[in-house]
N, C-alpha and C positions, 0 to 999 in steps of 0.2 A: 498442473495450476489452475486454480478456481478464483474469477473473480467475485464480486458483491452481486453479479447480476446485470439486467440492463435496467440502469438508474439513469433518469435524465435529468441534466443542470439546465436550468432554464433562465435566462439572464434578463432581469427587467430592464428596457430601456423605453426613453420619452422621446429621443429625438433620433436624427439620422445619423450626427455625431457621436452620440452613445453606441449606437446600433454598429458603426464601420469599427468603433475601438473595441466594441466587444467581439465581433467577429474576426479582429486581427488578431485578439489574445487566444481563440482557439474555441469559442463560443459555437454550438452548432444550433441552437435551438434558443429562440428570442420571445420575449414578451413585449409586446410594442403597445406602449399604452399614448403615444402623441397622435393617436387619430388616425389617417390610413396611411399604412407604410409606404417607404418612400417607393419608387420603381427601381427594381434590380435588386432589393433588398432579399426578396425571396430566392434569387438565383446564390446567395451567400450562405443564408442559413432556414431552417425551418422557423416559420413566423406565427406563433398564437396570437390571439387577442380574448380579451375577459368575455365571458358569455357566450363565447361559440365554442371555440375548441376547449377551453377553461371556464366552468361555472364555478366564481367564488361564493365560498360559504364561511361567514365569522361563525367560529365556536366558541361561545362563551358559557352556554348553560346545555343542559341534556338536553333539552327541546331542537337546540341547533344540530346534535349527534342525529336526531330523527329525522330532521330534514334532508340529511345526505342520505339516510335509507331511503327516504320516497322519491328523492331525484334519481338515484340508481336503480330503482324498481320503472322509473319512466324510461329507461333506456339510455341516461347522460353516461358518455364513454370518462369525462375525466373532471374531477371535482377540485378545485383550489382549496385548500384549509388555509383560511386564516386565522390561527390561535389565539388565545388570550394570557392570560398569566398563566393558566394550568394546559401544560402542552402535552406531556407525554400520555396520561390517563386516556383524555379522549381520542388521543390519535389510535390508540392499541386499541380503542373499542370500535372504532371505523374502521381499521384494518381487519379487525376478526368479523366484524359484521358486515364487508362486504365481500369476503372470501367465497369463491365461485361466480360473483356477479359479471366478473369482467369489466367493471368500473376501475379506471385508475386514478389513485390518490396522490395527488399533489400538495406541499407544503410551503407556504410563506415563512422564510426564516428572517431574522433581524440582523444577523451575525455568523459569518463564517463558522466560527466555534460552533454551534447548532447543527451544522449540514452534518456530521458523521454520527451523532445519537439519532437524528433523523432516517438516516439511511439504515440505520439498524432498529427501529421501534420494533417490538415483538419479533426479533429475530430476522425476518423477512423485509422491513423497511417500508418507508413511502417508496412510492414509483418514481417521483421526481421531485425538485427541489425547488422555487423560485427565488431569487436574491437579486438586490438592486447593490452592485457592487461600487465601492468608492475607489478600486485601484484595478488594475489588469492583473497584478499578483494574486487577488484571490480571485478571479475567475480560473487562472490555473490550479489554484488549490481546490478548487471545488471539483474540477474535472477530473484533478489527482484521485480526489476521495471517490467519487463513482466509478474509478477503474481500477482501484487497488485491489490488488489481489488478499484474498481470504484465507486459501490455502496451498499447502504446495504439497506432492507426492514426494517423501523423502524414501530413500533407500538404503541398504547396507552396501558398503564397499570395501573390498580385502584390502589391507595395506601391503603393498607390494616392496616399498623400500622408502627408508629414513636415513638422511646423512644430512651433515653440516655442510653449508655452503656459505660460511664466512660470514662477516659484519654487511648490514645492510638498513635502509631506513623502515621502521615500521609505523603503522597508523594505530594509535590508539582512538577509540571511537566514544568519546563521554557524550551520553544521550539526557533529557531532559526527564526520562522517564525510570521509574524503579524494575528494573528488569527481574524478572523471576527464574526459580532454577528450571533447566531444561529450555532455556531462551537462548540464541544468540544469531550471529549475522552468518548469512550463506557466502563463502568467499571462496575464490578459486583461479588458479593462472588460467585455465580454460574456460571460455564462458560454458562449455558444454557440462562441466561438472563442478560445483560449487561445496564444499564441504561445511558443515555446522559448526561455527566455533562459538563454544560458549561463553556469558557473560563472567563477568568478576564477584557474582552475587556468594560464591565461596572464596573465603580467603585462604591462608596458609599460616603455618606456625610464625612466619615472620613478617607478614603482610595482612593488614585487615581487608575484609571486603569493600569493593568499589561496586556497587549494586548498579549501578547506572553505566556502567564502562565495560565495551568489548574492545579487547587488544586482538586487532583483528587479521594484523598481519603484514606483510609488506607491500609497499607503495602500488605497485605494479597490479596486485590483484583487483578482481571483477568482485563486485556485492551486486544486490538487487535492491531497486527502488521499489516505491510503491507500486508502481504499474506494473513490474517486471521488468522493467528495462534494466538494463545494466549499467555500472558505473565504476571507476577506479577507484580506488581508496586515495590515492593522491588528489581527486576532483573534490572528495567532501569538504564540506566548509560549514560551520555555524549558521544554523537556520535553516539546511537541509533536511529532507526527511528520508529515511531508509525501511526498510522492511526487516523487521526482527521475526523472526520464525521460532517455534517451538516443536521439542520433539516431536510432537504427534500429528506436524504437519500444518498446525492453527498459525496464523501470520497476523501481523498488526504492524501499524505504521507508526514510528517514533520520530523526534526531533532529535537531531544533534545541537549541543550546546557548544559542543569544541572537540575538535581533532588534535590530537598531539603527535606530532612524527618526531621520532627521536631513531637515533642509530643503535643498533644493537645486533648482537650475535642471532644468526635465523639459522633456520632448520628446513629441510624440504621433506615433503611426506607425498609418496606416489600411492595412486591406490587405484582400483579396477572394477567396474561391476557390469555385468552383460556383455565383457568383451570390450567396454569403453573406458581408456585410460584418462587419467585426470593428477592433476596434482595441486599444492598448495605450500605456501612458505611463509612461517611462522616464527615468531622470535620464538628462541629456545630459553623457556624458562618454566618453573613448575605452576605458575600461575596462569597459563595459556592452556585449556582443555579443548579439547574435539567431545561430541556426544558419540557414545557407542550404540551398536545395533540394538541393544537391551536399554538403552536409554538412560545408561548412566555415564559421569564423565572421567576422561583418562586425560592426563597432562601429558604434552608432547614428549617430556624427557621419560616418560615411562610407558609410551607406547613402543608396540613392537609389531615385525612382521607377521600378517597372518591374523592380526586382529580385526574387527569390523567397526567401521564409523558411518555414522549417518552422511548421507550427500543428496544433493538435488542433481537430478539429470534431464539437461536439456533436449528435447526434441529435434533440436538446430545446433548445428557446431557452430556455424557462423554468426556474429554478429556485425551491424555497421552502426555505428553511432549509439552502442546499447540495444539496438531491436534485434530481433531474429530475423535472419535473412536466408533465403535457399541459394547457395553458392558455394562451392568447394573451398575448403581449406584444411590446411595440416597444422596443427598447433602441436608443437613437442617440449 
């Protein structure tokens, strides 16, 4: 599992109260603009100041980009870009021009919706973003974006058994995104193995496509959040974010618009890879599909023993509050 790399989220604060609130929300790096930082703040977070740790440059014209190149040549280690109306092209030029210099590029954003774009500019993205938040929840969102999983390693698992398990509650996860062929949620009964359950962008003879939906399975299943922490399907709510994974292992974060929990007939699928067993409990219906090792989709009513489906295998079998831990666990 790989993340976006080492990206720094710098929260701008102007007084001690704002600094304490930001630190309490999880911020580890602060830009303090209220003069000398209060005693004890540096024990709680990394504290930066303008002109020393961060050299600000307003970028409104090409000569401003040239000024950044000049500063880098003088040995400036970190530059804070304050972009004008045109943001992306100047940043692409700056990142390309500073390759190999060792100078880190930070950018000041005016809204959290800009963060994901800035962290991905020219594929590598800026080294950090600076933002003055309006609420602690914005800090949490930015931290998740910086730590989000970009790629997971999928492998083939051989189906060893399929059987009905009667009625149960399943969760349909309706997202605010249009999902593509090959994408789905990773879900599983044990955190050590999560199965790639395909979205409903492909309909059937009797149902139209629902390209925003993943019928993800039983409410007890694990799925993966933006940073790789697992969540139970029963915990998902409108406004939360989950990791959508493609058959090639690439991943993106999507927001949940609605979760529908309804009682339906269920089927359990057991599989094994590299001697590790896993299972998943899904609604028994033709529109519920897994992704095969060949990248094709197969519905659970047509799946048979011996077929290979795509799964993600954890390096650790145990989880505590969704986080991987080193401890003995035996899940069956």
